Wavefront OBJ file of the C-alpha trace (Angstrom):
o trace
v 53.894 41.317 -1.331
v 52.300 37.878 -1.052
v 51.304 37.165 2.550
v 50.768 33.697 4.072
v 47.247 32.897 5.331
v 48.461 31.536 8.704
v 51.248 32.354 11.106
v 52.974 31.169 14.248
v 51.837 32.715 17.471
v 52.051 32.235 21.205
v 48.644 31.966 22.935
v 47.551 32.017 26.530
v 45.746 28.701 26.833
v 44.325 29.604 30.269
v 45.237 31.917 33.157
v 48.267 30.686 35.005
v 52.038 30.491 35.112
v 54.491 30.633 32.208
v 53.667 27.037 31.219
v 50.280 28.155 29.801
v 52.047 29.937 26.958
v 51.871 27.594 24.025
v 52.764 27.790 20.338
v 49.818 27.797 17.923
v 48.918 28.644 14.348
v 46.387 31.340 13.655
v 45.212 33.428 10.724
v 47.317 36.398 9.690
v 45.409 39.549 10.632
v 44.342 42.153 8.090
v 44.946 45.839 8.703
v 41.843 47.944 8.945
v 41.421 51.699 8.345
v 44.382 53.594 9.769
v 46.284 50.389 10.519
v 49.454 48.735 9.275
v 50.472 45.038 9.305
v 53.985 44.389 10.599
v 56.063 41.319 9.909
v 57.595 40.940 13.387
v 61.350 40.477 13.692
v 61.595 41.054 17.494
v 58.936 41.485 20.152
v 59.454 43.015 23.600
v 58.484 41.170 26.740
v 57.005 43.247 29.497
v 55.373 42.760 32.930
v 51.940 43.549 31.620
v 52.291 40.495 29.385
v 52.877 38.366 32.445
v 49.924 39.988 34.192
v 47.684 39.199 31.192
v 48.895 35.621 31.161
v 48.060 35.260 34.891
v 44.570 36.601 34.255
v 45.108 39.899 36.043
v 45.239 42.324 33.087
v 42.615 41.658 30.405
v 43.204 43.158 26.964
v 40.711 45.759 25.705
v 37.719 44.214 23.852
v 39.043 45.282 20.466
v 42.558 44.069 21.011
v 44.173 40.748 20.061
v 44.013 38.172 22.882
v 47.595 37.259 22.072
v 50.238 38.838 24.350
v 52.830 41.349 23.186
v 52.702 45.138 23.431
v 55.687 46.167 21.292
v 57.577 44.920 18.277
v 59.867 45.937 15.429
v 59.892 44.673 11.915
v 58.839 45.438 8.385
v 55.517 46.895 7.130
v 53.817 44.129 5.144
v 50.541 45.747 4.298
v 48.675 48.991 4.920
v 44.999 49.627 5.525
v 42.863 52.386 4.058
v 43.687 55.928 5.079
v 47.297 55.292 5.843
v 49.642 57.890 4.247
v 52.722 57.881 6.438
v 53.999 54.358 5.815
v 54.615 52.139 2.798
v 55.114 48.370 2.410
v 58.755 47.572 3.104
v 59.339 50.334 5.700
v 61.146 49.278 8.881
v 59.296 50.354 12.032
v 59.039 49.877 15.747
v 55.621 50.191 17.227
v 53.421 50.245 20.292
v 50.813 47.455 19.942
v 47.289 46.935 21.359
v 48.327 43.277 21.754
v 49.363 40.423 19.542
v 53.115 40.993 19.365
v 54.056 37.327 20.109
v 53.337 36.367 16.522
v 54.791 36.471 13.038
v 52.497 39.341 12.035
v 50.644 42.022 14.026
v 48.356 44.947 13.227
v 48.545 48.293 14.984
v 47.437 51.909 14.339
v 49.769 53.543 11.846
v 50.139 56.501 14.179
v 51.583 54.278 16.923
v 54.560 53.245 14.777
v 57.873 55.047 14.605
v 60.919 54.773 12.337
v 63.939 52.838 13.524
v 66.266 55.370 15.151
v 69.576 55.751 13.327
v 72.235 53.428 14.821
v 69.820 50.833 16.179
v 69.077 47.371 14.872
v 65.622 45.786 15.012
v 66.341 43.956 18.172
v 67.174 47.166 20.078
v 64.339 49.080 18.395
v 61.836 46.486 19.643
v 62.751 47.450 23.176
v 61.769 51.064 22.802
v 58.004 51.574 22.484
v 56.540 50.291 25.811
v 59.156 51.898 27.971
v 59.541 55.128 26.027
v 55.793 55.710 25.722
v 55.400 55.020 29.499
v 58.345 57.024 30.712
v 57.878 60.097 28.555
v 54.164 60.315 29.066
v 54.387 59.904 32.831
v 57.660 61.547 33.803
v 57.549 64.504 31.411
v 54.032 64.973 30.133
v 52.356 64.261 33.485
v 55.203 64.743 35.987
v 56.660 67.821 34.288
v 60.271 66.913 35.056
v 62.652 69.774 34.270
v 66.404 70.278 34.150
v 67.966 70.664 37.594
v 65.100 68.879 39.406
v 65.638 65.800 41.513
v 64.124 62.661 40.086
v 63.686 59.253 41.778
v 62.723 56.130 39.925
v 62.005 52.841 41.712
v 63.105 49.651 40.047
v 65.962 51.452 38.322
v 67.330 48.294 36.719
v 64.070 47.286 35.054
v 63.199 48.178 31.423
v 61.204 51.184 32.638
v 63.933 52.121 35.117
v 66.827 52.005 32.721
v 64.910 54.146 30.214
v 63.754 56.623 32.883
v 67.304 57.078 34.194
v 68.633 57.854 30.772
v 65.791 60.177 29.726
v 65.908 62.114 32.948
v 69.709 62.362 32.755
v 69.435 63.649 29.140
v 66.929 66.300 30.354
v 69.467 67.554 32.900
v 67.757 66.260 36.015
v 69.579 64.920 39.064
v 68.752 61.231 39.003
v 68.291 58.844 41.902
v 67.228 55.184 41.612
v 66.394 52.208 43.869
v 67.416 48.705 43.135
v 67.824 45.385 45.049
v 71.474 44.375 44.592
v 74.974 45.757 44.192
v 75.001 44.650 40.508
v 71.731 46.446 39.774
v 72.811 49.586 41.604
v 76.060 49.625 39.689
v 74.035 49.392 36.436
v 71.897 52.367 37.473
v 74.935 54.509 38.145
v 76.524 53.507 34.827
v 73.433 54.651 33.038
v 73.481 58.066 34.642
v 72.066 57.904 38.113
v 73.809 60.196 40.569
v 72.983 57.869 43.442
v 71.673 54.297 43.420
v 69.965 53.223 46.627
v 69.956 49.535 47.546
v 66.541 49.229 49.153
v 67.550 46.174 51.066
v 70.194 48.207 52.931
v 69.083 51.870 52.877
v 65.901 53.935 53.271
v 65.266 55.908 50.109
v 63.175 58.399 52.123
v 66.178 59.353 54.262
v 68.486 59.631 51.237
v 66.075 61.913 49.345
v 65.209 64.044 52.310
v 68.880 64.674 52.866
v 69.030 66.000 49.324
v 66.049 68.262 49.783
v 63.375 65.795 48.577
v 62.477 64.538 45.111
v 60.700 66.817 42.697
v 59.333 63.860 40.688
v 59.035 60.178 41.737
v 58.115 57.433 39.256
v 56.763 54.465 41.146
v 55.640 51.003 40.103
v 55.732 49.411 43.583
v 52.748 50.849 45.444
v 51.696 49.403 48.802
v 53.589 51.015 51.660
v 55.840 52.833 49.170
v 52.894 55.237 48.479
v 53.138 56.924 51.887
v 56.918 56.709 51.901
v 57.069 58.381 48.480
v 55.019 61.312 49.782
v 57.492 61.684 52.605
v 60.378 61.656 50.160
v 58.855 64.360 47.952
v 59.967 67.939 48.104
v 57.485 70.793 48.395
v 55.514 71.040 45.118
v 56.771 67.526 44.319
v 54.925 65.134 42.049
v 54.372 61.408 42.563
v 53.596 59.492 39.400
v 52.193 56.023 39.801
v 52.300 53.515 36.968
v 51.883 50.095 38.621
v 51.272 48.356 41.982
v 53.603 45.404 42.379
v 52.884 45.478 46.106
v 49.214 46.362 45.859
v 47.124 49.554 45.140
v 45.932 50.260 48.677
v 47.708 52.204 51.395
v 46.925 54.295 54.493
v 47.968 57.915 53.795
v 47.828 61.074 55.842
v 46.928 63.652 53.237
v 47.459 66.695 55.510
v 51.239 66.941 54.828
v 50.527 66.584 51.084
v 48.233 69.608 51.259
v 50.630 71.626 53.375
v 53.573 70.868 50.997
v 51.470 71.362 47.871
v 52.263 67.839 46.454
v 50.596 66.174 43.514
v 49.692 62.528 43.052
v 48.991 61.399 39.526
v 49.513 58.366 37.376
v 48.294 56.479 34.331
v 48.172 53.130 32.538
v 49.133 53.063 28.877
v 47.069 50.303 27.277
v 43.544 51.647 27.911
v 44.264 55.112 26.578
v 42.698 56.174 23.327
v 44.405 55.729 19.962
v 44.595 59.562 19.656
v 46.306 59.925 23.118
v 48.914 57.245 22.122
v 49.471 58.992 18.785
v 50.191 62.250 20.601
v 52.783 60.464 22.723
v 54.349 58.951 19.620
v 54.682 62.413 18.076
v 56.456 63.710 21.148
v 58.815 60.696 21.170
v 59.738 61.341 17.498
v 60.419 65.036 18.277
v 62.078 64.708 21.700
v 63.319 61.229 22.436
v 64.466 59.894 19.055
v 67.057 62.670 18.820
v 68.368 61.561 22.223
v 68.741 58.040 20.877
v 70.446 59.218 17.655
v 72.805 61.367 19.767
v 73.680 58.275 21.796
v 72.296 59.748 25.018
v 69.755 56.919 25.304
v 70.022 53.266 24.378
v 67.936 50.250 25.332
v 69.580 47.949 27.818
v 68.998 44.311 26.688
v 69.122 41.652 29.327
v 68.393 38.560 27.265
v 66.924 37.235 24.022
v 64.737 34.128 23.580
v 63.271 32.512 20.418
v 59.533 32.827 20.078
v 59.160 29.109 21.021
v 60.708 29.909 24.439
v 58.266 32.627 25.442
v 57.601 30.772 28.705
v 61.258 30.996 29.581
v 61.225 34.671 28.855
v 58.338 35.070 31.228
v 60.159 33.109 33.908
v 63.082 35.506 33.452
v 61.036 38.632 33.865
v 59.161 37.278 36.899
v 62.385 36.225 38.550
v 63.327 39.945 38.888
v 66.884 38.937 38.146
v 67.023 40.797 34.867
v 68.654 44.147 34.170
v 66.964 45.950 31.266
v 64.744 44.461 28.540
v 63.900 40.927 27.485
v 63.091 40.249 23.850
v 61.681 37.449 21.680
v 63.373 36.770 18.305
v 61.094 35.717 15.434
v 63.400 35.997 12.468
l 1 2 3 4 5 6 7 8 9 10 11 12 13 14 15 16 17 18 19 20 21 22 23 24 25 26 27 28 29 30 31 32 33 34 35 36 37 38 39 40 41 42 43 44 45 46 47 48 49 50 51 52 53 54 55 56 57 58 59 60 61 62 63 64 65 66 67 68 69 70 71 72 73 74 75 76 77 78 79 80 81 82 83 84 85 86 87 88 89 90 91 92 93 94 95 96 97 98 99 100 101 102 103 104 105 106 107 108 109 110 111 112 113 114 115 116 117 118 119 120 121 122 123 124 125 126 127 128 129 130 131 132 133 134 135 136 137 138 139 140 141 142 143 144 145 146 147 148 149 150 151 152 153 154 155 156 157 158 159 160 161 162 163 164 165 166 167 168 169 170 171 172 173 174 175 176 177 178 179 180 181 182 183 184 185 186 187 188 189 190 191 192 193 194 195 196 197 198 199 200 201 202 203 204 205 206 207 208 209 210 211 212 213 214 215 216 217 218 219 220 221 222 223 224 225 226 227 228 229 230 231 232 233 234 235 236 237 238 239 240 241 242 243 244 245 246 247 248 249 250 251 252 253 254 255 256 257 258 259 260 261 262 263 264 265 266 267 268 269 270 271 272 273 274 275 276 277 278 279 280 281 282 283 284 285 286 287 288 289 290 291 292 293 294 295 296 297 298 299 300 301 302 303 304 305 306 307 308 309 310 311 312 313 314 315 316 317 318 319 320 321 322 323 324 325 326 327 328 329
């Protein structure tokens, strides 16, 4: 396959609002050992992209400075020591960065086949949310069938994925959201109860049910102490972001008395090996859920690459339900 020397890309010209995202032309990257080059058809848009654009989430030193943490497309070239993929294969992949471009490189072990029944647009919505939800809710949080699970931001890309995975595992699912429309979406996806946080106290709702066994939180701030109150005995709080800040005043004595666990992680700084292990679990555990139609990405909106700034305005408005994607071809 003959590759072009340059490609379209969206760059962050300086830290700031969506307007700092600008189209540019850069060299097509070359895959190194253990890497593949993907011709991007669709790229997912995620909150970490907006944080990077604002100057609050720097990429690792070895990663592309271009935004974009997930994409789907066709393998265009393979680097040395790659045995699992061939040029022409269709894949969806977790990326170290660089997804807002015509071509992107990523470790071959972070790519997955397109699940049967999904097109490339839907497949591009899977990696960031599935890697995050599975590694935190199941691998760290240990969610099991019959347990009570609460996810905050149930209508977000992470939330809609978490609801469906927890439901498929046989858990009792609860979700918070900020409007009637968003709460309805959560219930449609499999939540037993959607809690409008503007009108109800999720702590009271969960305590009436016996407490949550696992809580997935991306809010932080005063939610941290409230989450601990909403947990059952032996409950696990899993923290993945801090939209309202990482600091809180917490009385740890009840946590000790009730044998609760606080854990959490961020995905991007983890080692290539750790991400490869998550990918293997997704292929074995989550891809069958998708192919059995027990899990499907919820797509809010699609924008052409040239309108990446509008996509960022959409995600920062918090008006979306599900995922936002960029179409490149």
